[in-house]
C-alpha positions as CSV (number, residue, x, y, z in Angstrom):
1,M,6.6,-4.8,-8.9
2,R,3.7,-6.5,-7.4
3,L,1.7,-4.7,-4.9
4,D,2.1,-7.2,-2.1
5,K,5.8,-7.4,-2.6
6,Y,6.2,-3.6,-2.8
7,L,4.3,-3.0,0.6
8,K,6.8,-5.5,2.2
9,V,10.0,-4.1,0.6
10,A,9.1,-0.6,1.2
11,R,8.5,-1.5,4.9
12,I,4.8,-0.2,4.9
13,L,3.9,-3.6,6.2
14,K,6.0,-6.3,7.9
15,R,5.1,-9.3,6.0
16,R,4.0,-10.0,2.3
17,T,1.2,-12.4,3.5
18,V,-0.3,-9.4,5.5
19,S,-0.1,-7.2,2.2
20,K,-1.8,-10.0,0.3
21,D,-4.6,-10.7,3.1
22,L,-5.4,-6.9,3.2
23,A,-5.5,-6.7,-0.7
24,D,-7.7,-9.7,-0.8
25,H,-10.1,-8.0,1.7
26,Q,-10.4,-4.9,-0.4
27,R,-8.4,-2.8,2.1
28,V,-5.6,-1.6,-0.4
29,L,-6.3,0.9,-3.3
30,I,-4.1,2.1,-6.1
31,N,-5.1,5.4,-7.4
32,G,-8.5,5.1,-5.8
33,K,-9.3,1.7,-7.2
34,V,-9.3,-1.6,-5.2
35,A,-6.2,-3.5,-6.1
36,K,-5.3,-7.1,-6.1
37,P,-2.1,-8.5,-4.6
38,A,-0.6,-9.1,-7.9
39,S,-1.5,-5.5,-9.3
40,E,1.6,-3.8,-10.7
41,V,2.9,-0.7,-8.8
42,Q,4.2,2.1,-10.9
43,V,6.2,5.3,-10.0
44,G,3.7,8.0,-9.2
45,D,0.9,5.7,-7.9
46,L,-1.1,6.7,-4.9
47,I,-1.4,3.6,-2.6
48,T,-4.0,3.7,0.2
49,V,-3.8,1.1,2.9
50,I,-6.7,0.7,5.5
51,F,-5.8,-1.3,8.5
52,G,-7.8,-1.2,11.8
53,Q,-8.8,2.5,12.3
54,R,-5.7,3.9,10.3
55,Q,-5.7,4.9,6.7
56,L,-2.3,5.5,5.2
57,T,-1.8,7.1,1.7
58,V,1.6,7.1,0.0
59,R,3.0,8.1,-3.3
60,V,5.4,5.7,-4.9
61,T,8.8,7.2,-5.7
62,E,10.9,4.1,-6.5
63,T,10.0,0.5,-7.3
64,A,13.6,-0.6,-7.0
65,Q,14.6,-1.9,-3.7
66,Y,15.8,1.3,-2.0
67,T,15.4,2.7,1.6
68,S,13.1,5.6,0.5
69,M,10.6,4.1,-1.8
70,Y,7.5,6.3,-0.9
71,E,6.5,9.7,0.5
72,V,3.5,9.8,2.9
73,V,0.7,11.7,1.4
74,E,-1.9,11.6,4.3
75,E,-2.3,9.4,7.5
76,K,-5.4,9.6,9.5
77,R,-7.8,7.7,11.7
78,V,-11.1,6.6,10.3
79,E,-14.2,5.5,12.2
80,L,-15.5,2.0,11.8
81,E,-18.9,1.4,10.4
C-alpha cells in the first residue's frame, strides 16, 4: 500500500493530502530513511512522522484495511531548530 494512503487509512493522519505534503517535505521516514508519498509500506516497517513538535513512530502490523493497522513504538516531543 502507498505510504500516503496507509497514513490516512490507518488514521494516523486525517487526510491523504496531509500525508503527501508531509512526505514531500521529508517529514516521514520508513525504517529511518526519508520516504516519498508513493513508497510502498510493508508489514514490519517502522514509520516515523514528524509534525509540529511531535514525533510519532509506529510499527506496521497490517496493510489491509482493518482498524488496528499499527502499534505505537514511540511518541515524543522534539525541539524545533
